[in-house]
VOPA-635325 format. One line per 2 residues: their letters; for each residue x, y, z of N, C-alpha, C, CB. Coordinates in steps of 0.1 Angstrom, whole numbers, plus 5000, padded with zeros to 4 digits. Glycine has a CB too. Layout:
# residues N
A = X/Y/Z/X/Y/Z/X/Y/Z/X/Y/Z; ...
# end
This chain:
# residues 75
MK = 9329/6912/8857/9316/6918/8852/9306/6906/8853/9318/6923/8837; 9295/6910/8860/9284/6900/8862/9275/6901/8849/9275/6904/8876
IV = 9270/6888/8845/9262/6887/8834/9248/6890/8839/9264/6873/8826; 9241/6898/8831/9227/6901/8834/9218/6891/8829/9222/6915/8829
ID = 9211/6886/8839/9200/6875/8833/9186/6880/8839/9203/6859/8839; 9177/6877/8828/9163/6882/8832/9154/6870/8835/9157/6892/8819
LK = 9142/6872/8841/9133/6862/8845/9129/6853/8833/9120/6869/8851; 9128/6858/8820/9125/6848/8810/9137/6838/8808/9123/6856/8797
EI = 9149/6843/8809/9159/6833/8807/9160/6823/8819/9172/6841/8806; 9157/6827/8829/9156/6817/8842/9145/6807/8837/9150/6826/8858
IE = 9134/6812/8835/9123/6801/8832/9127/6792/8820/9109/6809/8828; 9133/6797/8810/9138/6788/8799/9149/6778/8806/9144/6797/8787
VA = 9156/6782/8812/9166/6773/8820/9161/6762/8828/9175/6781/8829; 9151/6767/8836/9143/6758/8845/9136/6748/8836/9132/6766/8853
KA = 9128/6751/8825/9123/6741/8816/9132/6732/8810/9115/6748/8806; 9144/6736/8807/9154/6727/8800/9163/6719/8810/9164/6735/8791
TD = 9161/6722/8823/9171/6714/8832/9162/6707/8842/9183/6724/8839; 9169/6698/8849/9163/6691/8860/9165/6701/8873/9170/6676/8862
AV = 9162/6696/8886/9164/6705/8896/9179/6705/8900/9155/6700/8908; 9187/6695/8897/9202/6695/8899/9209/6704/8889/9208/6681/8898
GF = 9204/6705/8877/9209/6713/8867/9206/6729/8870/9204/6709/8854; 9194/6731/8875/9189/6744/8879/9197/6749/8891/9175/6744/8882
NT = 9199/6740/8901/9207/6744/8913/9221/6748/8909/9207/6731/8924; 9227/6741/8899/9240/6744/8895/9240/6758/8887/9246/6733/8887
FV = 9230/6760/8879/9229/6773/8872/9227/6785/8881/9217/6773/8862; 9220/6784/8892/9218/6796/8901/9231/6797/8908/9205/6794/8913
EE = 9239/6786/8913/9252/6787/8920/9262/6794/8909/9259/6773/8924; 9263/6789/8898/9273/6795/8890/9271/6810/8885/9274/6786/8878
NE = 9258/6813/8885/9255/6828/8883/9252/6836/8894/9243/6830/8874; 9256/6831/8906/9255/6839/8918/9241/6845/8920/9265/6850/8918
IE = 9230/6837/8917/9216/6843/8919/9214/6840/8932/9205/6837/8909; 9209/6849/8941/9206/6847/8955/9192/6839/8956/9206/6862/8962
VE = 9193/6828/8963/9180/6820/8965/9178/6818/8979/9181/6807/8957; 9165/6815/8982/9163/6809/8996/9156/6794/8993/9151/6820/9006
YL = 9162/6785/8999/9157/6771/8996/9145/6769/9006/9170/6759/8999; 9134/6768/9000/9121/6766/9007/9120/6751/9009/9109/6771/8999
EY = 9124/6743/9001/9120/6729/9003/9130/6721/8993/9104/6727/9000; 9137/6711/8997/9145/6703/8990/9152/6691/8997/9154/6712/8984
TV = 9153/6682/8989/9159/6669/8995/9174/6669/8995/9156/6656/8986; 9181/6669/9007/9194/6669/9008/9202/6657/9001/9196/6669/9022
GD = 9210/6659/8993/9218/6650/8987/9214/6646/8972/9218/6640/8995; 9200/6649/8969/9196/6647/8956/9184/6656/8953/9192/6633/8953
EN = 9185/6667/8946/9175/6676/8945/9165/6671/8935/9181/6689/8941; 9167/6660/8928/9158/6655/8919/9148/6644/8926/9165/6649/8908
DG = 9149/6642/8939/9142/6633/8947/9133/6641/8955/9150/6625/8955; 9121/6642/8952/9110/6648/8960/9108/6663/8954/9113/6647/8976
VY = 9105/6671/8963/9102/6686/8960/9114/6694/8960/9092/6693/8971; 9117/6702/8951/9128/6712/8951/9122/6725/8949/9140/6710/8940
EV = 9121/6734/8959/9115/6748/8957/9124/6758/8962/9101/6749/8965; 9128/6767/8953/9136/6780/8958/9129/6792/8954/9150/6781/8951
YL = 9131/6803/8962/9127/6816/8960/9138/6823/8955/9122/6822/8970; 9136/6832/8944/9146/6840/8938/9144/6855/8942/9147/6838/8922
FE = 9152/6859/8951/9150/6872/8956/9147/6883/8946/9162/6876/8964; 9158/6883/8937/9159/6894/8928/9147/6895/8919/9172/6893/8920
FD = 9140/6883/8917/9130/6882/8906/9116/6882/8914/9131/6868/8897; 9116/6880/8927/9103/6878/8935/9096/6867/8929/9095/6890/8935
TT = 9102/6855/8927/9094/6844/8922/9100/6831/8928/9093/6845/8907; 9092/6820/8926/9095/6808/8930/9098/6798/8919/9085/6803/8939
IV = 9108/6788/8921/9110/6779/8910/9106/6765/8917/9124/6780/8903; 9100/6756/8911/9095/6745/8918/9097/6732/8908/9079/6747/8922
YI = 9104/6722/8913/9106/6709/8907/9099/6698/8916/9122/6706/8903; 9092/6688/8910/9088/6677/8917/9095/6665/8911/9074/6676/8917
NG = 9103/6657/8918/9111/6645/8913/9119/6649/8901/9102/6633/8909; 9125/6662/8900/9133/6665/8890/9125/6672/8877/9142/6652/8886
NY = 9113/6674/8878/9106/6679/8867/9100/6693/8871/9094/6668/8862; 9103/6702/8862/9100/6715/8865/9084/6718/8864/9107/6725/8855
IH = 9078/6725/8874/9063/6725/8875/9062/6742/8873/9057/6719/8892; 9056/6744/8864/9051/6759/8861/9043/6764/8872/9043/6761/8847
NE = 9045/6777/8876/9037/6783/8887/9023/6782/8886/9040/6796/8888; 9017/6784/8874/9002/6782/8871/8998/6769/8871/8999/6787/8858
DL = 9006/6759/8871/9003/6744/8874/9001/6741/8888/9012/6736/8869; 9005/6749/8896/9003/6745/8911/8990/6749/8915/9014/6751/8920
TI = 8984/6741/8924/8971/6744/8929/8971/6742/8944/8960/6736/8922; 8965/6750/8952/8963/6748/8965/8950/6741/8968/8964/6760/8972
C = 8953/6729/8975/8942/6721/8978/8935/6725/8991/8947/6707/8979
# end
């Protein structure tokens, strides 16, 4: 039986973990993601950005720190 996870819970996990922890979370919960940008070998080094298909949203970390979507600006 698959555990149902909502977007609110995903955001809470994102805030409480670093990029490595979040990557482990999505893998353990079989959440389908597309890796848009990440550093091979250490997700906490540089930009880690994944798209979550089921939730139609992206999760972004910079150097292991979660960046809220509203904090991102296009230059």
